[in-house]
C-alpha positions, -999 to 999 in steps of 0.1 A, spaced: 7 427 369 -15 433 400 -6 459 425 -7 447 461 -20 474 484 -13 478 520 -21 507 543 -1 527 566 -7 560 585 12 591 592 17 606 626 -14 625 637 -10 644 670 -39 652 692 -41 670 725 -62 693 746 -70 725 729 -68 756 750 -91 786 747 -97 796 711 -110 832 709 -131 842 680 -148 875 685 -166 873 718 -166 835 717 -141 813 735 -138 775 732 -123 749 755 -120 711 753 -126 687 782 -118 649 781 -137 627 806 -141 591 812 -175 575 816 -188 575 852 -166 605 862 -178 640 868 -166 674 854 -172 711 858 -176 733 828 -164 769 835 -180 802 825 -161 835 830 -166 855 862 -185 887 865 -217 875 849 -251 887 863 -271 858 877 -300 868 857 -280 868 824 -264 834 825 -277 807 801 -262 772 795 -268 753 763 -258 717 756 -261 687 734 -278 677 714 -279 708 692 -273 734 720 -307 731 737 -312 752 769 -299 735 800 -304 764 825 -321 797 829 -299 817 852 -293 793 881 -323 771 875 -318 737 858 -342 729 830 -362 701 845 -374 689 811 -340 674 805 -338 636 811 -304 641 828 -315 672 848 -308 652 880 -271 650 870 -267 687 863 -260 716 888 -249 752 886 -220 757 910 -196 785 920 -198 817 939 -227 834 924 -220 866 943 -187 867 925 -203 860 891 -193 823 890 -219 802 873 -203 768 864 -221 737 850 -213 705 869 -221 671 853 -219 639 874 -219 603 864 -209 611 828 -223 589 800 -218 588 763 -248 610 757 -231 639 776 -205 642 749 -208 672 727 -207 710 727 -217 732 756 -222 770 755 -223 795 783 -240 828 773 -235 857 797 -235 895 799 -204 910 814 -203 946 821 -233 950 798 -216 932 769 -229 897 758 -203 869 757 -203 832 747 -180 805 760 -179 771 743 -166 739 759 -165 706 740 -169 676 762 -152 645 748 -153 609 762 -118 593 764 -114 562 742 -84 540 734 -75 533 697 -85 498 687 -87 474 658 -52 482 642 -50 462 610 -25 459 581 -43 451 549 -33 419 530 -11 406 558 -10 368 559 -12 347 591 25 344 590 28 382 589 40 383 553 31 406 525 39 396 489 50 419 460 64 416 425 95 434 415 91 467 396 54 470 406 40 496 429 33 484 464 9 502 488 12 493 525 -21 502 542 -27 503 580 -61 512 596 -72 519 632 -104 528 650 -97 562 664 -96 570 701 -100 601 722 -77 619 723 -66 612 688 -37 588 686 -5 592 665 -1 567 635 34 559 622 51 535 597 86 523 604 109 503 581 135 481 597 130 503 629 134 536 611 105 561 609 92 567 574 86 603 567 83 613 531 58 624 505 48 588 498 30 586 532 -7 597 533 -35 598 559 -72 595 554 -102 594 578 -134 575 573 -164 569 596 -188 540 602 -217 538 625 -194 533 655 -165 557 652 -140 572 630 -113 551 613 -79 564 605 -59 549 575 -22 555 569 -6 544 536 29 541 523 35 535 486 67 527 467 80 505 438 93 473 452 126 458 441 146 427 450 166 448 475 133 453 495 129 415 499 127 404 536 125 440 549 101 444 579 75 472 582 57 482 615 25 502 618 20 518 653 -8 539 670 4 560 700 -21 576 724 -15 599 754 -37 578 775 -17 546 770 18 535 780 25 512 751 15 520 715 -8 497 695 12 481 666 16 453 640 47 442 620 47 427 585 76 411 565 79 418 527 84 390 503 94 403 468 91 380 439 116 387 410 130 371 379 164 354 380 196 373 380 220 350 362 258 349 364 280 327 343 318 319 342 341 300 319 369 277 330 398 278 324 394 310 303 371 325 277 402 327 253 411 291 245 432 275 218 415 254 192 411 217 202 411 225 240 384 217 265 363 243 283 335 244 310 307 270 311 290 273 345 259 292 353 240 301 386 213 326 395 196 347 422 159 344 420 127 344 441 112 319 437 142 297 429 153 289 393 136 258 381 155 254 348 188 264 331 195 265 294 226 272 274 221 287 239 241 300 210 226 321 182 191 312 195 199 275 193 196 254 225 228 236 233 218 220 266 193 223 295 220 223 322 237 248 345 271 235 336 279 230 299 312 213 289 328 215 255 356 191 244 381 199 217 365 232 208 370 244 172 369 278 155 333 274 145 324 274 182 338 309 186 310 334 196 285 344 222 270 319 245 240 327 267 228 311 299 191 314 307 176 308 341 138 304 344 113 307 373 76 313 376 80 350 369 102 347 338 138 344 329 172 361 332 202 356 311 240 361 310 262 363 279 297 350 276 320 355 246 342 326 238 373 334 217 388 303 200 424 310 190 435 295 156 461 300 128 449 323 100 432 312 68 444 335 40 426 350 11 442 371 -17 421 396 -36 428 421 -63 418 458 -60 421 486 -85 428 520 -70 445 552 -80 454 538 -114 472 509 -99 466 472 -92 468 460 -56 469 425 -44 456 423 -8 466 395 16 437 391 40 443 366 68 414 355 89 426 341 122 424 347 159 440 367 173 439 392 144 475 404 148 495 393 118 531 393 106 536 390 68 565 373 49 576 380 13 552 374 -16 561 345 -39 554 348 -77 549 314 -94 537 303 -128 502 291 -134 516 256 -130 533 263 -96 569 269 -108 588 295 -87 596 327 -105 606 353 -79 601 367 -44 586 402 -39 585 425 -8 550 437 1 539 463 26 537 457 63 500 452 61 502 425 34 497 445 2 515 442 -31 511 470 -56 515 468 -94 517 497 -119 493 499 -148 520 488 -172 514 452 -162 534 429 -185 529 394 -195 558 383 -173 538 395 -143 511 369 -149 509 340 -126 501 329 -91 510 352 -62 513 335 -28 510 354 5 524 341 38 514 353 73 513 342 109 495 353 141 515 333 166 492 303 166 503 270 152 480 251 129 471 214 135 502 203 117 525 225 138 532 251 111 534 287 121 532 304 87 500 300 67 496 309 30 470 318 5 473 325 -32 455 339 -62 460 338 -100 466 374 -112 463 385 -147 450 419 -155 449 411 -192 468 427 -220 479 424 -256 483 390 -271 519 377 -267 539 356 -292 560 337 -268 598 334 -269 597 298 -282 583 310 -315 607 306 -344 613 336 -367 626 313 -395 607 283 -406 611 260 -436 591 245 -464 597 225 -495 593 237 -531 559 225 -545 550 211 -511 524 223 -485 540 241 -456 527 245 -421 537 276 -401 537 269 -364 534 296 -337 524 299 -300 503 327 -285 491 336 -250 462 360 -248 440 372 -220 414 379 -230 416 355 -259 423 372 -292 392 378 -313 411 384 -346 439 363 -360 453 370 -395 482 361 -416 495 384 -444 523 387 -469 531 416 -492 504 403 -516 475 392 -495 460 390 -460 438 361 -447 420 360 -414 408 331 -393 373 345 -390 366 340 -427 391 312 -435 389 290 -405 401 260 -427 435 276 -430 441 281 -393 443 252 -370 440 262 -333 443 242 -301 449 249 -265 484 241 -254 509 243 -226 544 254 -235 574 272 -220 581 309 -219 605 332 -201 594 352 -171 620 372 -153 647 349 -165 628 317 -155 618 292 -182 583 285 -170 552 267 -183 524 288 -196 491 280 -212 479 294 -245 472 284 -280 492 267 -307 484 280 -343 491 260 -374 488 279 -407 486 258 -439 500 272 -471 494 261 -507 521 242 -525 550 266 -524 563 285 -553 593 307 -555 573 338 -545 559 320 -514 593 319 -497 588 353 -481 578 369 -448 545 359 -432 532 384 -406 508 371 -381 485 396 -363 466 387 -331 442 413 -316 420 414 -285 403 443 -266 437 456 -255 451 460 -291 472 441 -316 504 422 -315 525 410 -345 550 383 -352 568 377 -386 580 343 -398 604 342 -427 597 311 -447 627 295 -463 632 267 -488 645 237 -470 655 222 -503 673 254 -514 652 255 -547 638 290 -542 656 302 -574 642 275 -597 619 284 -625 585 269 -630 590 232 -638 580 218 -671 555 195 -655 534 225 -646 536 238 -681 527 204 -694 496 205 -672 486 238 -687 492 225 -722 472 194 -715 443 215 -702 443 235 -734 445 203 -755 415 189 -737 395 220 -743 403 219 -780 393 182 -782 361 190 -765 354 218 -789 360 195 -819 336 169 -805 309 195 -801 314 206 -837 312 170 -849 280 163 -830 265 195 -843 272 184 -879 258 150 -873 226 165 -859 223 188 -888 227 160 -913 201 139 -895 177 167 -895 180 173 -932 178 136 -940 148 126 -918 127 157 -916 95 156 -936 72 185 -937 39 169 -929 17 199 -923 -20 193 -924 -45 214 -941 -52 231 -907 -16 244 -906 -4 220 -878 25 196 -879 16 160 -882 25 133 -857 59 125 -874 68 162 -871 59 161 -834 80 130 -828 109 146 -846 107 177 -825 106 156 -793 136 135 -804 155 167 -813 149 182 -779 161 151 -761 192 150 -784 202 185 -775 196 179 -738 220 149 -739 246 169 -757 244 197 -730 247 172 -702 276 155 -719 294 188 -723 288 196 -686 301 163 -675 331 166 -698 339 200 -684 337 187 -649 360 158 -657 384 182 -673 384 203 -642 388 172 -619 417 161 -640 434 194 -638 426 201 -601 453 195 -575 434 212 -546 399 222 -538 403 258 -526 420 288 -541 427 323 -528 419 355 -547 447 379 -545 446 399 -578 453 429 -556 462 431 -519 430 423 -499 420 430 -464 389 414 -448 396 417 -411 368 442 -405 338 426 -422 320 395 -435 329 376 -466 304 377 -494 295 344 -509 298 341 -547 274 312 -552 257 286 -532 278 259 -548 311 279 -545 325 276 -510 351 258 -490 341 228 -469 374 211 -459 403 221 -437 439 221 -449 431 223 -486 453 244 -509 451 261 -543 467 252 -576 483 282 -593 464 277 -626 431 278 -609 441 309 -589 451 326 -622 418 317 -639 398 331 -610 420 362 -610 414 367 -648 376 362 -645 374 388 -618 395 412 -637 375 409 -670 340 406 -656 329 439 -640 295 424 -632 310 397 -610 291 386 -579 316 407 -558 307 439 -577 297 466 -553 313 449 -522 345 457 -504 377 440 -512 380 406 -495 400 375 -499 378 347 -510 381 309 -511 362 290 -538 356 254 -543 362 245 -580 342 217 -596 
């Protein structure tokens, strides 16, 4: 930014100097006007023969004693006057001209001692050409705010020397920011006085006067200038009716500015986004999103100024509920967000996941509800917080609410609606029904009796599972909960199956147990094995015997055929002949057909005797809830759900595993196993 320089001057006093003694030398000053005459004095007591006058230029001899040097061009205007007898030898100059100005010296001997007396002759001149630098024709000087301004005033000096002075609004300026300098051209000396300062908008329109006062004038020589300071806008903004306003009300934002030059443009902004290029910005039906800081900008040629206003829109709170774990406790925090942020809290409401009321709870004054770590399944559900800040919502409601579903997790729960006693029919499949809630979901589900234990992980076909909604009791309220319904399918029931079935559900928190006592609905639990079952076993043995007889018969037939039709036709080279080769081929095919027939018959025998496709091995109590099930054979596995096991097949499998130590399970852990029998 350019610096505008003006010059001023400081007071410089000039006057007639009196005698200045320096050793044997004395000096005087004489001011004369052109055309006048003057007498330059020399001390009394001088010998006439010892007086010598010297003068300008360069102190050349003017006299020798009383005699004037006739070689001087102005000798006719010079004369030695005074009472010579008294030792007075004065130099008189008449009709003074500009060339007479300069230093004159009188050299004398007084009482035998040499002395010199100097007199400086000066021509009186008035100060002229007083000028203020950079002043316009309208006597203005321009500056820019916050820049250094130098006011400079110059004058051609007069004799005697004038006094230069700056005044501001009529008051003399006397401080360290005023300086004086002297320059010289081919005419005369020029005095320059300067006043420097940093301009501000408060200096605008101040007047500054530079004056030169001389002892030979009645009125000082002077000039006055007016300062015009340019500055950026100073903006002021107001809000009507108030900067705190209820939601859906109307407001008006008004802006004005002090600037030089004047403001050319106004702009309202919010978050650096231009809202309008006006000085008055009106908002109708303001909402909470319009809360915040608004800025009015005013622009002129030098830049811009701004003013910020905070608009506070009052509205009913929006409530969030969060869960915090601290100091071995759970804490539900009700966090309203409204304006103003002064809240009053009501009781907490505990509801089921499906919105059914369970109970009311007293929270803290700041909207917190604390739970101990022994959180139970009854504490699960939705917790609603209610609060108000004195502002009604758009529907006219004072209290606002927020809610959150809270479940810290825990052991699986077998709900109250589970039945400890369930029923089945003798020789019929039974389905045990139970309901579980578990957060997190159980990762192990098993059913066991005093003889075996089966887990869903390895026997998924025995456990039917589906998500379900059912009722459970929470703090005395019969409320809906969500969880899982489990159906466990048994084999056709025998007398020993009417016993206790213990279900185990486990998740990361631990295990939970529930026991169902299975009873005979037909009251046949004391019956012995029916004869039909025995008949089936006898039929199986009979079929095996018949099959064995058929195999023997076929073997005898083959042997007879071999003896009857075989002819040893061995050539001389020791090889069988073609008939022998044909016989061997036929014999191989015959045995292959017999094997296939036996395999098919065995399969048919099994299909005839089979009631169900899967059996359970429980020769000894088994426990497979900690590992994977080994597979006996690629063709021996279960593929269907809800299939059960015939007792005879179970006993066969049990006997095979007992007798055969090299069974496929040899070397593995104990595990219940399901096999598909063909």
